[in-house]
N, C-alpha and C positions, 0 to 999 in steps of 0.2 A: 920211738914214738915221734921224736922230732923230725926224723927223716920221712916218716909216713905223712905227717902234717904238711911238710914242704911239697911232697908229691901231690897232695890234694890241691895245694895252692897253684900248682902248674896246670891243672886241668882246664880252668877257664882260659888260660893263655893259649893252650893248644887248640881249644875250641874256637877262639877268635881267629887264630892263624888259619885253621881249616875253613872257617866261614869266608874269610877274605880270599883264600885261594880258590874256593868254589865259585865265588862271585867273579873273580878274575877269569876263570876258565869259561864261565858262561858268557862273559863279555867278549872274550876272544872268539868263542864259537859263533856268537851273534854277528860279530864283525866279519868273520870268515864267510858266513852265509850271505851277508849283505854284499860282500865283494864278489862271490860266485854268482849271485843274482844279477849284479850289474854287468858282469862278464857275459852272462847268458843273454841279457837284454841287448848288449852290444852285438853279440853274435847274430841274434835274430835280425837286428837292424841291418847289419852287413849283408846278410843273405837276402833280405827283402829288397835292398838297393842293388843287388847283384854285384856287390863289392867282394869278389871272391878272394882277392889278395888280402884284404883286411880280415876276412873271415878265417883264412888260413893261418895268419899270424896269431890271431886270438885263440883259435882252436889248438894250435901247437902249444901255447902257454897253459891252456886248461888241461890238456892231455898229460902234462908233467905230473899232475896229481892223480891222474886216472890212467896210468900206462896200460893197464890190462882191460880197459873198457873196449869191448868189441865194436860197439856202434860208433863211438867217437873216432876210433881208428878207421873204420870203414868210411865214415863221413869225410875224414881228412883225405883219404885216397880219392874219393869222388871229386872233392874240390880241386885236388892237384890235376885230375884229368880234365876238368872244365877249363883250367887255365893253360892247358897244353903241356903240363909237366908229366908226361906219360911214364917216364922212368921212375919218378917218385911214387906215382900211383901204383905202378906194378910192384914196386918194392914193398909198399904197405900191404896191398891185397895178397901178395904171395906170402908175406909173413903171417897173415891172419889164417891161412890154410894150415899152418903148423900149430895153431893154438889148440890146447887140450879142451875136452868137454864142450865141443861145438857140435850141435846136432846136424844131421844131413841137410835139413832145409837151409840152415845158415851157411853151410859149406857151398851149397848150390848157388846161393845169392852171391857169395864171393866169386865163384866161377863166372857168373854173369858179369860182374864188375871187371874181372880179369879179361874176359872176352872183349869188353868195351875198351879197356886199356890197350889191348893188343891191336884192335882195329884202328884206334887213334894213332898208334905208333907205326901202323903199316905192317905189322907182323901177322899176316893173315893165316899162315900155317899154324902158328901158336894159338890163334883165335879158334881155329877149327878144333885143335886138340882140346882146348878148354871146354868147348861145347860138347865134345864127345864124353866128357866126364860127368855131365849133369844127369842126375838120376831122378830127381823129384819132379813129378808131373806139374807141380805148381809153377815151375819156370819153363815148361815146355813151349808155351806160346812165345815168350821172350826169346828163347833159344832159336826158334824158327825165324823170328823177325831178324835176329842178328845174323843168322845164316844167309837169309835173303839179302841182307845188306852187303855181306861179303861177296856173294854171287854177283851182285850188280857192280860193286867196286872193281872186281876182277873181270867184268864183262863175260861171266860164265852164264850165258843166257839159257842154255838147255838145263843145267842144274838149277837155275833160277826158276824155271817153269815147274820143275819137280818140287822144289821147296815151296813154291806158291800153292801147288796142289795140296801138299801136306798141311799148309797153313789154312787153306779153305776147308779142308776136311775136319780140322780140329775145331775151328771157330764157327763153322756152319755158314760162312759168308762167301760171296764170290767177288774176287777182285778183278773184274773184267778189264778195267782200264790198264792195269799193270800187265795183264796177259797180252793185250794188244801191243803195248810198247815192246814187250819181250819178243813177240813175233816179228815186229818191224825191225828190231835190232838184228835178229837172225837173218832176215831177208836182205838187209843192207850189207851183211857180212857174207853173202853168197849162198845162204841156205834157202834157195828159192822154193823148196818143197813146202815151206810154211805159208806161201801165198794162198794156197787153198784153205788152210785153217783160218787165215786172216779174213778171207772172204766169208767164211761160214760164221765167224765170230761176230764181227761188226764192220762191214765194209764202209759204213757211213762215218766212222771216226775220222777226225780231221787228218791225222797222220796216216791212217790206213788208206784213205781216199787219195792222198797225195802220192803215196808209195805205189799203189796199184795203178795209178794213171801215169806213172813215170814223170811226174812234174815235181819240181822242188821250189815252187813259188813261196811256200811258207818257210821251209827250213833254211833257205839261203837269203832270206830277207835281212836287211841291215836297218838299224835304227836305234832308238833308245828304249830299252826294255828293262823291266823290273820283275823280280820274283815277288808274287803277292803273299808269299809265306814268310820269307826272311828279309825282304826289302833289298836284297842285293841287286845291283844294277849292271847291265851288260849292254854292249853295242851291237848285239846280234840276237836273233831269235833262238830259243832253246826249248827242247821238249822236257829236259830235266835240269833243274838248277844245279850248277857245279858246286855251290856252297852248302846248301841244306839238303840236296839230293831229293827234292820234291818234284814229282812229275806234274806236267800240265799247270805249272804255276806262273807261266810267262805272260806278262801283260805289256802292251806298248804304251810308252809315255809320250812319244812324239816322233815326228819324222826328221831325218837329217836334212839340212838345207841344201847339202851338196847332192 
């Protein structure tokens, strides 16, 4: 009887210990949530200010607690690509392909990122291979845009015309300006049979008019020029910005005094 009474006396003690422990756990959880919220706020701030290096460091520390998070890993790979660390981006996106229980749409989104990584790294054959693996129609338009980008980088103007046609058929729009530039590139590289197509398309385009008249007054002009898309500056006229790859973005800032 004495032992049973002693046991009853310990019940309040265990109750107090349990209550204190639960309060402590709640406090720890609250502090953990507050810390994660502050980290998230900092991450948003870094991204808003285009501080990609700061965002990468913070995201790497966050991912330690969420190593299997698909979207956080994907975001980290994208940030690595934006700062030019293509090998790190490729490593992360390639690892995501091996994750289990990832549906086909998400897999295709990874392939799009891999293609961008390969293009940034100059691995165009690998980029083509990644594009060939895309199956979901959701990413068909992006895949065509990336293919067209590769065509232009490699100066594959005839394949570029085919990709452009596929792009126009898919979205129902006509990119006449791009087609004119592709025609001009082919003509300048000796494919004179495209002169007839250029005349039929738009002979009044500035570049077409210059090329068909055999005058290089615009193309050979020197001076201070700026890309009205990315603000890159050049000391010569250009049809396509070498930095952001935008066509017809050249604007004159002023004339050389010499």
